[in-house]
C-alpha positions in Angstrom: 0.0 0.0 0.0 2.9 2.4 0.7 4.2 1.8 -2.8 0.7 2.6 -4.2 0.4 5.9 -2.4 4.0 6.8 -3.5 3.1 6.2 -7.1 -0.2 8.0 -6.8 1.7 11.0 -5.3 3.0 11.5 -8.8 -0.5 12.4 -10.0 -1.5 15.0 -7.5 -1.6 17.7 -10.0 -4.8 16.3 -11.4 -6.6 16.1 -8.2 -9.5 18.5 -7.8 -9.3 19.8 -4.2 -12.5 21.9 -4.2 -13.1 24.1 -7.2 -9.7 25.8 -6.9 -8.9 25.2 -3.2 -5.5 23.5 -2.6 -4.5 22.9 -6.2 -0.8 21.8 -6.1 1.9 23.3 -8.2 3.3 20.1 -9.7 4.4 19.0 -13.1 1.7 18.9 -15.8 -0.4 15.8 -16.0 0.8 15.0 -19.5 4.5 15.0 -18.5 4.1 12.8 -15.4 1.1 10.5 -15.6 1.2 9.3 -19.2 5.0 9.1 -19.7 6.0 7.7 -16.3 3.1 5.9 -14.8 0.4 4.4 -17.0 2.4 1.7 -18.7 1.3 -1.7 -17.3 -1.6 -3.3 -15.6 0.3 -3.1 -12.4 0.3 0.7 -12.8 -3.5 0.5 -13.5 -4.0 -1.5 -10.4 -2.3 1.1 -8.4 -4.3 3.9 -10.0 -7.6 2.1 -9.4 -6.6 1.4 -5.8 -6.1 5.1 -5.4 -9.8 5.7 -6.2 -10.8 3.5 -3.3 -8.4 5.3 -1.1 -10.1 8.5 -2.1 -13.5 6.9 -1.2 -12.1 6.2 2.3 -11.1 9.8 2.7 -14.5 11.1 1.4 -17.1 8.8 3.0 -15.6 8.2 6.5 -18.3 10.4 8.1 -20.0 12.2 5.1 -21.6 8.9 4.2 -23.8 9.3 7.2 -24.1 13.1 7.1 -25.6 12.6 3.6 -27.7 9.5 4.1 -28.6 9.2 7.8 -28.9 12.2 10.0 -31.4 14.3 7.9 -34.0 11.5 8.4 -36.0 10.3 11.4 -33.7 7.7 12.8 -31.9 10.0 15.3 -32.5 12.9 17.6 -30.1 15.4 19.2 -28.0 14.3 22.1 -27.5 16.9 24.9 -24.1 18.0 23.6 -24.8 17.9 19.9 -22.5 20.1 17.8 -23.7 22.9 15.7 -23.1 21.0 12.5 -25.0 18.0 13.9 -27.9 20.1 14.8 -28.1 21.6 11.3 -28.6 18.1 9.9 -31.2 17.2 12.4 -33.1 20.5 12.4 -33.2 21.1 8.6 -31.2 24.2 9.2 -28.1 23.6 7.0 -25.9 26.6 6.4 -23.2 26.9 3.8 -20.5 27.1 6.5 -21.1 23.4 7.5 -17.7 22.1 6.4 -18.1 18.6 7.9 -21.1 17.9 5.7 -20.5 20.1 2.6 -16.8 20.4 1.8 -16.2 18.4 -1.4 -12.4 18.5 -1.8 -11.9 14.7 -1.2 -15.1 14.0 -3.0 -13.7 15.4 -6.2 -10.5 13.5 -5.5 -12.5 10.3 -6.3 -13.7 11.7 -9.6 -10.3 13.0 -10.5 -8.6 9.7 -10.0 -11.4 7.9 -11.8 -11.0 10.3 -14.8 -7.3 9.6 -14.9 -7.8 5.8 -14.9 -10.5 6.0 -17.6 -8.3 8.1 -19.8 -5.2 6.0 -19.5 -6.1 2.3 -18.9 -7.2 1.8 -22.6 -3.8 2.9 -23.7 -2.1 0.0 -21.9 -1.4 -3.0 -24.1 -3.6 -5.9 -23.0 -5.3 -3.8 -20.4 -7.4 -5.4 -17.7 -11.1 -4.8 -18.5 -12.0 -5.3 -14.8 -9.9 -2.3 -13.8 -11.4 0.0 -16.4 -14.9 -1.2 -15.4 -14.1 -0.3 -11.8 -13.1 3.2 -12.8 -16.4 3.7 -14.6 -18.3 2.3 -11.7 -16.6 4.5 -9.1 -17.2 7.6 -11.2 -20.8 6.8 -11.7 -21.2 6.1 -7.9 -19.6 9.4 -7.0 -21.6 11.5 -9.4 -24.8 9.8 -8.3 -24.1 10.9 -4.8 -23.2 14.4 -6.0 -26.5 15.0 -7.8 -28.5 13.6 -4.8 -26.6 15.7 -2.3 -26.3 19.0 -4.2 -28.3 18.7 -7.4 -26.4 20.6 -10.1 -22.6 20.4 -9.6 -19.4 21.1 -11.7 -18.8 18.2 -14.1 -15.3 16.9 -14.8 -14.9 13.9 -17.1 -11.3 14.4 -18.3 -8.0 14.6 -16.4 -7.2 18.2 -15.3 -3.8 19.7 -16.1 -4.1 22.3 -13.4 -5.0 25.2 -15.7 -7.4 27.7 -14.1 -9.9 27.5 -16.9 -10.2 23.7 -16.4 -10.5 23.9 -12.7 -13.0 26.7 -12.3 -16.3 25.5 -13.8 -19.9 26.5 -13.5 -22.5 23.8 -12.5 -23.9 21.3 -14.9 -27.5 20.3 -14.6 -28.1 17.1 -12.6 -30.2 15.6 -15.4 -27.4 16.1 -17.8 -24.9 14.4 -15.5 -27.3 11.6 -15.0 -27.9 11.0 -18.7 -24.4 11.8 -20.0 -22.2 10.3 -17.3 -23.9 8.2 -14.6 -26.0 6.0 -16.8 -23.4 5.5 -19.5 -20.7 4.8 -16.9 -22.7 2.2 -15.0 -23.7 0.5 -18.3 -20.1 0.6 -19.5 -19.0 -0.9 -16.2 -21.4 -3.7 -16.5 -19.9 -4.8 -19.9 -16.3 -4.4 -18.6 -16.4 -5.9 -15.2 -15.3 -9.6 -15.2 -15.7 -10.4 -11.5 -19.1 -11.4 -10.3 -18.4 -10.6 -6.7 -15.8 -8.7 -4.7 -16.7 -7.3 -1.3 -14.2 -4.4 -1.4 -14.2 -3.4 -5.0 -16.9 -2.9 -7.7 -18.0 -6.2 -9.3 -21.0 -7.2 -11.4 -23.1 -7.5 -8.2 -21.9 -4.1 -7.1 -22.7 -2.3 -10.4 -26.1 -4.0 -10.5 -26.8 -2.7 -7.0 -25.8 0.8 -8.2 -28.0 0.5 -11.3 -30.9 -0.5 -9.1 -30.4 2.6 -6.9 -30.2 4.9 -9.9 -33.3 3.4 -11.7 -35.3 3.4 -8.5 -34.4 7.1 -8.1 -35.6 7.7 -11.7 -38.7 5.6 -11.0 -37.8 3.2 -13.8 -38.9 0.2 -11.8 -38.7 -2.3 -14.6 -35.0 -1.7 -15.1 -34.4 -1.7 -11.4 -36.0 -5.1 -11.2 -33.7 -6.5 -13.9 -30.6 -5.3 -12.1 -31.8 -6.6 -8.7 -32.9 -9.9 -10.3 -29.4 -10.3 -11.8 -28.0 -10.2 -8.3 -30.4 -12.9 -7.0 -29.6 -15.1 -9.9 -25.9 -15.2 -9.1 -26.8 -17.5 -6.3 -23.8 -16.2 -4.4 -25.4 -14.2 -1.6 -27.7 -15.2 1.2 -29.3 -13.7 4.3 -27.9 -14.4 7.8 -30.5 -16.3 9.9 -29.3 -16.0 13.5 -28.7 -13.2 16.0 -25.0 -14.0 16.2 -24.4 -13.9 12.5 -26.5 -10.7 12.2 -24.5 -8.7 14.7 -21.2 -10.0 13.3 -22.0 -8.2 10.0 -21.4 -4.9 11.8 -19.4 -5.3 15.0 -15.9 -3.9 15.3 -15.3 -3.6 19.0 -12.1 -4.7 20.9 -14.3 -5.2 24.0 -16.5 -7.7 22.1 -13.9 -9.7 20.2 -12.5 -7.2 17.7 -13.4 -6.7 14.1 -15.9 -9.2 12.7 -17.8 -7.5 9.8 -18.3 -10.7 7.9 -21.5 -11.8 6.1 -22.8 -13.8 3.1 -24.9 -10.6 2.6 -22.0 -8.3 1.7 -22.0 -7.1 -1.9 -19.8 -3.9 -1.6 -18.2 -2.3 1.4 -15.7 0.6 1.7 -12.8 -1.1 3.5 -10.6 0.4 6.3 -7.6 -1.3 7.8 -5.4 -0.2 10.7 -2.5 -2.3 9.3 -2.7 -1.2 5.7 -4.0 2.3 5.6 -3.7 5.6 7.4 -7.3 6.6 6.7 -9.8 6.0 9.5 -13.5 5.4 9.4 -15.8 8.0 11.1 -18.3 5.4 12.5 -17.1 5.5 16.1 -17.1 9.2 16.2 -20.6 9.7 14.7 -22.5 6.9 16.4 -20.8 6.0 19.7 -18.7 9.0 20.8 -18.2 9.6 24.5 -20.1 12.9 24.2 -22.5 11.9 21.4 -24.2 14.1 18.8 -27.0 11.7 18.2 -29.4 9.4 20.1 -31.7 6.9 18.5 -35.1 8.4 18.0 -37.4 7.5 20.9 -40.3 7.5 18.5 -38.5 4.9 16.4 -37.8 2.8 19.5 -41.5 2.9 20.5 -42.6 1.9 17.0 -40.1 -0.9 16.9 -41.3 -2.4 20.2 -44.9 -1.9 19.2 -44.2 -4.0 16.0 -42.2 -6.6 17.9 -43.1 -6.6 21.6 -40.3 -7.4 24.1 -42.6 -8.9 26.7 -44.5 -12.2 26.5 -48.0 -10.9 27.1 -47.8 -8.2 24.4 -46.0 -10.6 22.0 -48.6 -13.4 22.2 -51.4 -10.9 22.0 -50.0 -9.7 18.6 -48.6 -13.1 17.4 -50.6 -15.8 19.2 -49.4 -18.6 16.8 -45.8 -17.5 16.5 -43.6 -18.4 19.4 -40.2 -16.7 19.5 -37.4 -18.7 17.9 -34.5 -17.3 19.9 -33.1 -18.0 23.4 -31.3 -15.4 25.5 -27.9 -16.0 27.2 -29.6 -17.7 30.1 -31.5 -20.1 27.8 -34.9 -18.3 28.3 -37.2 -17.5 25.5 -36.3 -14.2 23.9 -39.1 -11.8 23.0 -38.8 -9.0 20.5 -36.6 -8.3 17.4 -32.9 -9.0 18.2 -32.0 -6.4 15.6 -33.4 -3.9 18.1 -31.3 -5.0 21.0 -28.1 -5.3 18.9 -28.7 -1.8 17.4 -29.0 0.2 20.6 -26.9 0.9 23.7 -28.0 -1.8 26.1 -28.1 0.1 29.4 -29.6 3.4 28.1 -33.2 4.5 28.5 -35.4 5.2 25.5 -34.3 8.5 24.0 -30.8 8.3 25.4 -29.4 5.3 23.5 -26.5 5.6 21.2 -26.4 3.3 18.1 -24.5 0.1 19.2 -24.6 -1.6 15.9 -20.9 -1.2 15.2 -19.4 -1.0 18.7 -20.9 -1.5 22.2 -18.1 0.1 24.2 -16.3 3.4 23.9 -13.4 3.0 21.5 -10.7 5.6 20.6 -11.6 7.0 17.2 -8.0 6.9 16.1 -8.3 3.1 16.0 -11.5 3.1 13.9 -11.2 0.8 10.9 -14.9 -0.1 10.7 -15.9 -0.8 7.1 -18.8 1.2 5.6 -21.4 -1.3 4.4 -22.7 0.1 1.1 -24.7 -2.8 -0.4 -25.8 -6.0 1.2 -28.2 -8.7 0.1 -31.0 -7.5 2.4 -31.0 -4.3 0.5 -31.3 -6.2 -2.8 -34.4 -8.1 -1.6 -36.2 -5.2 0.0 -35.5 -2.9 -2.9 -36.7 -5.6 -5.3 -39.8 -5.9 -3.2 -40.3 -2.1 -3.6 -39.9 -2.4 -7.4 -42.3 -5.4 -7.6 -44.9 -3.4 -5.6 -44.6 -0.4 -7.9 -45.0 -2.8 -10.9 -48.2 -4.2 -9.4 -46.8 -7.5 -8.3 -48.0 -7.5 -4.7 -47.6 -11.2 -4.1 -44.0 -11.1 -5.2 -43.3 -8.1 -3.1 -44.7 -9.7 0.0 -42.8 -12.9 -0.6 -39.6 -11.0 -0.8 -40.3 -9.2 2.5 -41.1 -12.5 4.1 -37.7 -13.7 3.2 -36.3 -11.0 5.4 -38.8 -11.6 8.2 -38.0 -15.4 8.2 -34.3 -14.9 8.2 -34.6 -12.5 11.1 -36.8 -15.1 12.9 -39.9 -12.8 12.9 -43.5 -13.4 12.0 -44.4 -13.2 8.3 -47.1 -11.1 6.7 -49.8 -11.9 4.1 -50.6 -10.2 0.9 -54.1 -9.7 2.1 -52.8 -7.5 4.9 -52.3 -4.7 2.3 -55.1 -3.2 0.4 -53.3 -0.5 -1.5 -49.9 -0.1 -3.2 -49.0 2.8 -0.9 -49.8 0.7 2.2 -47.4 -2.0 1.1 -44.8 0.6 0.1 -45.0 2.1 3.6 -44.6 -1.3 5.1 -41.5 -1.9 3.0 -40.0 1.4 4.0 -40.7 0.8 7.7 -39.0 -2.6 7.5 -36.0 -1.1 5.7 -35.8 1.6 8.5 -35.4 -1.1 11.1 -33.1 -3.3 9.1 -30.8 -0.5 7.9 -30.7 1.9 10.8 -27.2 3.5 11.0 -26.3 2.3 7.5 -26.8 5.6 5.6 -30.0 4.5 3.9 -33.0 6.2 5.4 -32.7 9.7 4.0 -32.2 8.3 0.5 -35.3 6.1 1.0 -37.4 9.1 1.9 -36.0 11.1 -1.0 -36.4 8.3 -3.5 -40.1 7.7 -2.6 -41.0 11.4 -2.3 -41.8 11.1 1.4 -39.1 13.3 2.9 -41.4 16.3 3.4 -44.3 14.1 4.6 -42.2 12.3 7.2 -39.8 15.1 8.2 -42.0 18.1 7.9 -43.8 17.5 11.2 -40.4 16.8 12.9 -38.2 19.6 11.7 -40.1 21.7 9.1 -38.6 20.0 6.1 -39.7 21.6 2.8 -39.3 20.8 -0.9 -37.0 23.8 -1.3 -34.4 22.4 1.1 -34.2 18.7 0.1 -30.8 19.3 -1.4 -27.7 20.4 0.5 -26.1 23.9 0.1 -22.7 24.3 -1.4 -19.9 25.0 1.1 -19.2 28.8 1.2 -15.5 28.4 0.7 -16.1 26.7 -2.7 -18.2 29.6 -3.8 -15.4 32.0 -2.7 -12.8 30.0 -4.6 -14.8 29.6 -7.7 -16.8 32.6 -8.7 -18.5 30.6 -11.5 -20.5 28.6 -8.9 -23.9 29.6 -7.6 -25.5 28.5 -4.4 -28.0 25.7 -4.3 -31.5 27.1 -4.8 -33.3 27.6 -1.5 -30.2 28.7 0.5 
């Protein structure tokens, strides 16, 4: 890894660090990158690895700032920072650097652009590597248009000239049609690996395609992509409490880093022994002085759906005895996802998320992987697509796969009289399954329910669904304009 980073250091001139901020005075791209670096597949491997390094730098905490904390999963903790409160309260300001600064974000795109431009010039180039570059660029730009809407568009390596760096914004729809969709389709044809947990593979790009098509409400294409994943026959759902929590847990006090699962499709990997970059998961979810507590309303709804005492359980599910025993061998009532997701000793409304670690851990040791796509996401999103396509029985059957795997009572198609009722059920189930995984805000945005759900909580409006642009970026690049509504 040290060798890789040394090699990538030769290409720093091409890295977009904001829209003018921090551009380094190095040799031009054409003199360094093409002549001295991009000659072999080993060079291409190093260049592609650098894209994932940039993803580590970018998403360590922003993954959750963008996808988690603007939704209804969490409430403020007593000592919440000003930036955290802006996310929770729908009061984002352009000075919120922790959520809005995009320097490392454009680092991903810059490195992908370099790889896409140079890998085809290598004799006998590895198609998988080129496919990964297209996939990463599509993934990054898809995040960009969901976060900010219109953003500056770069698809070629930058030499460092001012006129190349300072750009006005390109319409989100244009980026979608001219970059994101072509990139993800190109990636599908180029990628040769069906699976790879820490790099884009066929399964990973189909997961991205499904997200994009669901966002565009092209449910038929989303179904095709998701069905491709199920047909691989590679992934399966975990079916016990032990295997479920081991998907997430990285806690020295609980046995160290597990994070293993037959559900994993694509994760952003962190390693204490191989990388200097650290995840932001400990800091955002289980800090000593936390910014966020799990929403007490969510906890109440979770317990109402899956009661934790025998009387309430059998009143709701008289023919479904719990399948799990606790540590003392007694029957366990409730949803074990609930107990493994919250701080055990905390009262409702005061619980930190304990999905990834259950004890206080120094954030400098945080190498917790970010779980981007797992098989439960595939099945629940496929259920959503089937419901939108009018296939209620198929949607319910898919949701029951999740219920059965989590040892919970199943539901019947006759329980749902309208498409919207079933959609709400799917979204509620996803909220419980994916709490703390950076999913909920995008679910609300994708289904057009963000204002409906968040309006009564924090005054969310249609005008502020997007994020503002960081004020420093506006200062450095006069061609930029602020996101409408801010």
